[in-house]
N, C-alpha and C positions, 0 to 999 in steps of 0.2 A: 604410455594415452592409448586407449582402444579408439577404434574403430566406429565412425560414427553414434557419438554421441557430442554434445555442444558442451563449449569450455566457453566459462563466463569467465572474460580476459581483463574489459577495465569497465567502469561505469563511476559514471559523477550524475551527485542532483546538487540542484538549484538551495540554498535552504528555506525553511518551511518559515512562510511568513503567518500571522496569525488573520484570523477576519479583518481586513478592512486597516491593513498590517503596510507594511514597504511595499509589498509586491502588489497590491490593491490597482496600480494602476497599470500593470503589466496584463494586457490579453493573453487569453489563455494559449492560442495559440502562436505567439511570442516566447511565453512564460516554453512553453514544450521545443522550441527553436533552438532554447538557451540549452542544453546539457548535451544535446544533438552537434552542434556549435563544436558544442567545448569536446568530444570526444571527437571528432575529425582534428581538431587541433593537437588533442594528443595523439595522435596517429599516424603522424605525418608522413611515415614506408606505405600505409595503409592503398590502393586506389580502391578510389568508395565507389565507382563505378563497377565494378564487384559487388558492392552492396543487394544484396537479395531483394530485401526487404526490410520497410523499416515497421515495427507493428510497437501502438500505445495504448492505453489502459487509458479509460473517460468515462466517469460516471455519468454527468451533465448530459454533452454536448445538445444542448438547448438553447446557448447565448453565441459568443463567440467561437465556444469547444464543436461548435456543429459543419456540417459539411466536410467530416472527414479530417479532424485534426490529426492527424500522421501525415497523412499528404503534401495539406497544406503549414505544417513545422519543418517537414521535411524542405519543401523548397525555400522557406525563410527563414531555412539556416546555410542552406549555400548547396546543400547536397546536389549532385544531379540528376535534370528533370528525367531520368529513367528510372531512375528505383521506385522501386513502387512504396506503399503506404496500407495501411489499413487499421483499424479506429471499433478498441475490441468493447464491447461493455459486460464486466460483471459485479457491478456496480464495485464495492469497496474490494476485492479480489482483483478489479481490473491488471494493474499494474502487472501484480501474479502470475493472469492470466491471460499476456501477449510473450511474457518470459516463457512460459510453459508451452504455448505454441507455438512459437520463438524457433526454442529444441528441440520440437518434434520436425518444424520444418526441414532442420539439419540433419538429425538422428534420421528420418525420409530419406534422404537423399536427392532433397527435390531444393534444399540449399548450402549455400556450403559460409553464408555469413552475411549477418543479421543486428538489430539494433531494436531494443526491444525495450519498452517501458509505461510512464505513463502521467501524466497531467490534471492537475483538475487547478479552477482559480473558482473557490468557492463563493471568492467575494463580490466578482461579477457573475455569478449566476447571475438569470435576469430574469423576472418576474412573466410571468406568458398568462396571453389572454386566450381563452376558448374559444371556437365558432360558436354559435347558438346552435342547437338541436334543431334548428326547423325554418324558416326561413322566414324572416321580418323579425327573427325572437330577441328579445328584450333579458335574456338571464344568461348572458358569459361572464364566468366565472375568472377570477386574479387566484394566479396560484405561481406561488415563491418555490422555487426549479433550488435553490443553495440543499436541500435533501429530504429526502425521505418520499411520503408518498405528495402524488397527484394527479388529476383527471381517475380520479381514482373509480375501479370498475364496482359495479353495485352487490355482483354476484361474485367479485374476490372479496366483498366487504364480507359478504353476508356466510364465504363456504369460509375463510378462515382468518378475517378482521382486519384490521389495516390499522394497527398498534407503530406507537412512535417506533423510530432508534431507542430513544429512554424508558420507553414504555415496557419494549422487549428485554433492557439489561433489568430494569425492575423485578421479569417476572420472572429473571434465570436465578435471581437472587434464592426469591422466595421457593421459585425450584431447590434449589440447588442447596439451599441454607446457605450463603453469603450475609455474613454477619457487614454490619457500617460500619464497625472498628476496623476488620480485616479487608476492607474496601479502600478503608482513608488508608490502611498503614502499604497498603501495596501500591495506589498512590504514590504517597511518600516516596520509599520506594524506588517509582521510577523518576521519580526528578532527582533524588538524593546524586543513582547512578546517573543519570545526565548530566548531570555536573559538577560527578568526578573523573567523569570524563572525557566535558568537555575542557578543563583544566589542563586533560596530561597531553591535548590534541588531538582523540582519537580520532575526531569526524573533519581534521582538516583535509583529510587523504578523498571522499566524498564530496567534499563540497567546492563547485563552483562558487566567485562571487559573483551579487547579479552586478549590473550597474544602473544604481537608481539615480534619484535625486537629490545631490547631497549628496551624496558621494559613491559606496558602495556595500556592498548587505549584505553582509558576511558570515553574519551568526542567524540562528533556527532563535523565531522570534516569542515563539507561547511560550516557552517553558521559562517555571518561575521560582519563586524558593520560597518555603512553605513550612508547615511544622503539625503535627498528630492538633494541634492546639485548633488551628488555624481550619482545616478540615474540619476540624468537627465542630462546627461555629454553622459550617453552611447549610441553607435548606436545599430539600432536596426539591428537581426539578421536577417529579413524576408525578404525587402528590403526598397527603399530610401523612409525615412519618414514615415517607418510603425513607430510600436510604445511595439513593442515586443522585449524583450534585455535580454540580460544571469543576469540583475540584477528584472528585475522580469515577472521569466520564475525560476520554480525546475527545482534542478544537475542532475547529471551524478553521478549512487551513486553504493556503495559495502552496504549492509549490510544481515541481517534475523531475526526474529523473532518469536515466537509458544507459542500460547497459551491454557489453558489443559481446557478441554470439559468433564462435566460430566453431568450423569443424575444426578435425585436425591438421583436414592437411592446408588451409588453409593461417590455422598455428605458427604450421612449418613455412610455409612461402611468406609470411611474413614477420617473425620472429619474433611473435605474440610471447605473451608471459599469461598461464593459464592461469587464473585463482580457484577456482572448480573444476566441474563436471556435474554437467546436470544428470540425474541420474532417473526422475520424472518426475509427476503430478500426478495427484490427485482430486477429485474434489465430486461433494457428496450433497443430499440436501436432508433437509430438517425443516421443522414447525416454524413458521414462521414466526410466531409469536416469539419462539422464544433462540431468534436465529444465531443469537451468539456461542452457543453451543459448537456448530458447524463445524469446527476448525478436529473436536473428535471421532466422527466419523471419516473424514477429510483424510488426515494421522494416519490413525489406526486401516484404510485402503490402502493409503502409501508404504505404509510399515511390510504388511502384509503383501504386498505385488512386489516388494524389495528383499523379501527375507530375512524383516531388522527388527528390533526390540526396541520401543521404547530408552532403554538406558544405554545403547549402542547410539545414540546419541550427542555428540558431545556440544552443539549451540542447534538453542532451537528462540528462535524471532517470532513472536505472536500479538500480531497488530493487538493494540489493546485503544479497545472499539472503547468495554468498560470496564473499569475495576470486574465486577460484580462475572463476566463472562469470562475474564485472563482467568481469573481465582476457580471458577467452575470446568473451566475446559482442562488447566492442570491437577487438579484434582483428581478431571475423569481419568485421566489418561496415565496417570502416577506420580507427577514430578512435581518435585518441593516448589512451593508458590515463589517460594524465597532463591532459589538453586543462583546458584554467581552463573549459572552457563544458559536461564530463561532472561532473557532482556539485559542483556548484560549491562546496556550500554543507558535504558532508560525505551522506554517505547511511546506510542503515540500517547499518553495519558500527557505528555513530557512537550514530547516536537508535535504534536500535533497529528494530525488525519485528512491532508488532501486528498479525497477519496484515487479516484485515477493512480495516482505514485504512488499508494502508501505500500499496494503490495513488491511496486521496483522498490524500494525503499529498505525494507527490512528482506527482500532478496538478496540483496550486493549488500545490506550490512553482514547479513550473517554470513556469507560468505567472506568475507574482511575479517571477522572475529575468528573466523575460522581457522584463516591465516593466523594471526594472532595468539594462537593458540596452541599452533599445528593439532588440533584434534580432528580424525577424517570423518564425519559426517557431519550434515547443517539440515535444517526442517527450516523454513518460511509458514508458516500460514496464518490464516485470518475468515471472520466468519465473514457474511453476507448479508444482505438485506433480500429477505422475502425468502428466506431463510436455507441458507444455504452458507461449508464450508469450500480453504479452496490448500490447496499444501504444493510444495514443495522440495526433492530433496535434494542435496547436492554431495559432493563429495571432491572433500582439498585433495592437489594435484601436485 
């Protein structure tokens, strides 16, 4: 192992719940505490007073996830009071960004043991009431914080527009000539791959059961059985004659994920078993109205930084915000959209997309899939609202 790299040594997540589903009664800070506590339980040899930082991604932070949910969660999980925590917001890529920042912390020598991940309870995201713009005003607006724009800046709307996430997906479909049929095929493949992987027990090593009323919640709640016939009958969620539907889009979900990152010295000290080392991460900006193409420049930037080609990658985990943007990204990168190394066990169209947690989930899953395949390089990448893309590169050890 090389000096100054961060190694992913362990990781765990909750099952992802559907909107209003099994996790809906759990506060975001309590939800985030679950995988943190599980990492402590799974690694009894570690003295967690040596933990340098807990970094958690969270996109909302308007409700029970306010007041620095990372710090709240680590205390709720029973970690020492001396451990600091910070919450990171790069919207959909918040969890991925937390891992990237944790790895940089270690690579710079500013820490040696870090927990990084993310959380989102989209079910419990509150309605918020803005203050009036003038004294005694009666024009307060009630805003839904579940996802998307709120408290819109008129200048932003004038300069870039404020398209909803589905509208950006529809725009990508138009600009990149992605047909409805191709989107539905991609979505069906995501569901089918998830079902096969679940039957093989592939998700067992990354999921910790959550105690709920009535028993234990152990399985992702969003996946469904479907067919091309069923998918083709769904109506557009954007516009008449549009191509985006509930069936070829990711869900609104709840979930949390946490990864244990360690330096080489901590790996040796605590006899840890690294899965991968993190080689680097990159982000890039794109036009907000087609935010879904963000992974294209982010992945290309990352590959250039590491002197690699797309063909060098053995595993790609691409968050499936919408089938339209996933297909556009893969085609632009020169990757077959049905390649068995791309979202090999399904993506967010099947599993769901709890915003702050998804980047951590796909990073963990990419690392574990790379180990299963005995490959060398893996990339996890996401598009980001308001026009960004993020990507992280890993190498099996």
